[in-house]
N, C-alpha and C positions, 0 to 999 in steps of 0.2 A: 508562658515566658521563655521556657528553654527551647521551644520550637519556633520562636519568633525570628524573622529574617535578620534583625539586628544582632541577636545572639549568635546565630549561625555564622553571620559575617565575621563577628568577633572571634569565634572559634577557628574559622578558616584563616584569619589574619595571624592568630597566635601560632598556628601550625606553620605558616610561612616564616615567621620570626624565629621560631625554634629550629626549623630546618636550615635557615641561613646561619644562625649562631652556631649550629652544629658543624656546618661545613667550615666556618671560620676556625673553630677549635681544632678540627682535623687538620686544616692547613697549617696552623701555627705549631701543632704537634709534629707534623712532618718537617717544617723548616728547622725547628729547634729540638730535634731528636737527641736525647742524652746519649753519652757514650757508655758502653758496657764495661764491666770489670774484666780485666785480663787474668785468666787463670791458666795453669798448666793443663795440657790436654787431659790428663788423668783426673785432676780436680774438676774440670768442666764436665767430663764424662759422669763422674759421681754426682754432680749437681743436676745434670740432665736426667739421670736415673731417678733421683729423688723427685724431680718435677713431674715424673710420669703419674704420680699419685695425686696431682693437683689439676683442677680445671677452674677457669674464670668464666663465669656466666656474666655477660656484659652486653651493652648497646655500644655500637661503634662510636657515636658522637656524644655520649654522655660524659660530661666533664669529670665526674668521679671515676669512671671507668678508664678515661684517659690518664688520670693521676695514677692509677694502679698499673696500667700498661707501661707508663713511663718508669715506674719503679722496677718492673720486670725487666725493662731494657737496661736500666742502670746496674742491675744485678746480673745481667746476662742470663736470664732465666727463659727456658723454652717451655712455658706453661700452655696447655691447650686452652684456647678461647672458644666459648660457645655463644652464638648470637641469640640472646633471649627474646629477640623480636620474632623469631620463627615460632610457629605454634607448637611444635614438637618439643623444642628446647624449653619454651615457657611452661609447657605442661610438665615436663620433667622437673623443672624447678619448683613448680607448685606442689607436685606430688611428694618430693623428697625433702624440700626445705620449708614447705608449708606456705610459701608466699612467692610472688614474682617481684623481686626487688634486686636491683643491680647497683654496683657490682657485688657479685657473690663468689666467694672462693670455696670450692669443694676440696676438702682435705681428707684423704683417705690415709689412716694409720696403717702400720705394718700388720696389725691384727685384723684389719678390715673394717674397723669402725670408721664412720664418716662424720665429719664436723662441717657445718656450713657457717661461714663468716661473711658478714654483710657490709660492715662499714669500711670505706676506702682507707681511712687512717688506721684502723685495726689490721686490715689486710697488709698494708704497707709495713706496719710495725712487725707483723708476723714474718713477712718475706725478708725484712732486714735482719731480724734476729736469727732467722734460720739459715739465710744464704749469704750474709755479708762476708766479704774477704777478711781473713785473719789480718790484723795489723802487722805490718812489716817492721821488725826491730832491726835497727842498724847495728851491725857488728863491726867495731872499729877500734 
């Protein structure tokens, strides 16, 4: 059954559908790119330094990965992205995080401990709570 021509044709057609949908997602993400937070040069430097301890394992056209990358853009974060479709990165993810699932945020703490976060909503919540700009209070 799995080796039948109809099954293989279905698998090929699903690959094409996923490829087309992925390109549509990337195009829409490009057209509607969010604006980033404006920070002072010193604040942005501090954020960039904190982001050096983070890495996002992702697939370019994965809608959940796009969701996280859009949040990174909104928060003006320069987090390293790693393409988990390459065998070396997938092996790294499998070895350290025990599974190849994206998006995955690698968070290294100051003492060197590493945490792996997998769900896009959890990742976005973490990024928001860690890097959101302080609310501006009007003095008047």
